[in-house]
C-alpha positions as CSV (number, residue, x, y, z in Angstrom):
1,X,6.8,5.4,2.9
2,X,9.5,6.9,5.0
3,X,7.2,8.4,7.6
4,X,4.6,5.6,7.7
5,X,6.9,2.5,7.3
6,X,10.3,3.8,8.3
7,X,11.7,3.0,4.8
8,X,14.9,4.8,4.0
9,X,14.7,7.3,1.1
10,X,16.8,5.4,-1.4
11,X,14.7,2.2,-0.9
12,X,11.4,4.1,-1.1
13,X,12.5,5.8,-4.4
14,X,13.6,2.4,-5.8
15,X,10.3,0.8,-4.9
16,X,8.2,3.7,-6.3
17,X,10.2,3.7,-9.6
18,X,9.4,0.0,-10.1
19,X,6.2,-0.8,-8.1
20,X,4.0,2.3,-8.3
21,X,1.5,3.4,-10.9
22,X,1.4,7.1,-11.4
23,X,-1.5,9.0,-12.9
24,X,-1.8,12.7,-13.8
25,X,-5.0,13.7,-12.0
26,X,-5.4,17.4,-12.9
27,X,-4.1,19.8,-15.4
28,X,-5.9,23.1,-15.0
29,X,-4.4,26.6,-15.2
30,X,-0.9,25.1,-15.1
31,X,-1.7,23.3,-11.8
32,X,-0.7,19.6,-12.1
33,X,-1.7,16.8,-9.7
34,X,-0.2,13.4,-9.6
35,X,-1.5,10.3,-7.8
36,X,0.7,7.3,-7.0
37,X,-1.0,4.0,-6.5
38,X,0.8,1.2,-4.6
39,X,-0.3,-2.3,-3.8
40,X,-1.4,-2.9,-0.2
41,X,-0.1,-6.5,-0.6
42,X,3.4,-5.2,-0.9
43,X,3.2,-4.0,2.7
44,X,1.2,-6.6,4.7
45,X,2.4,-5.4,8.1
46,X,1.4,-1.7,7.5
47,X,-1.1,-0.2,9.9
48,X,-4.5,0.2,8.4
49,X,-6.4,3.4,8.5
50,X,-9.4,3.3,10.7
51,X,-12.6,4.7,9.2
52,X,-16.3,4.2,9.2
53,X,-17.4,0.7,9.0
54,X,-19.1,-0.4,5.7
55,X,-22.8,-1.2,6.1
56,X,-24.0,-4.3,4.4
């Protein structure tokens, strides 16, 4: 959030503590992975990633 949107650290941490959904994604050989999901609608002006176009 800081790098992509220029949000200061305190605001980013406050947002993540209230608005993010965290999931443990991996627990193998003491290695732990965590995903944080945030709503795109919370940041309507954020630049979108360009990727391959979906075929219909």
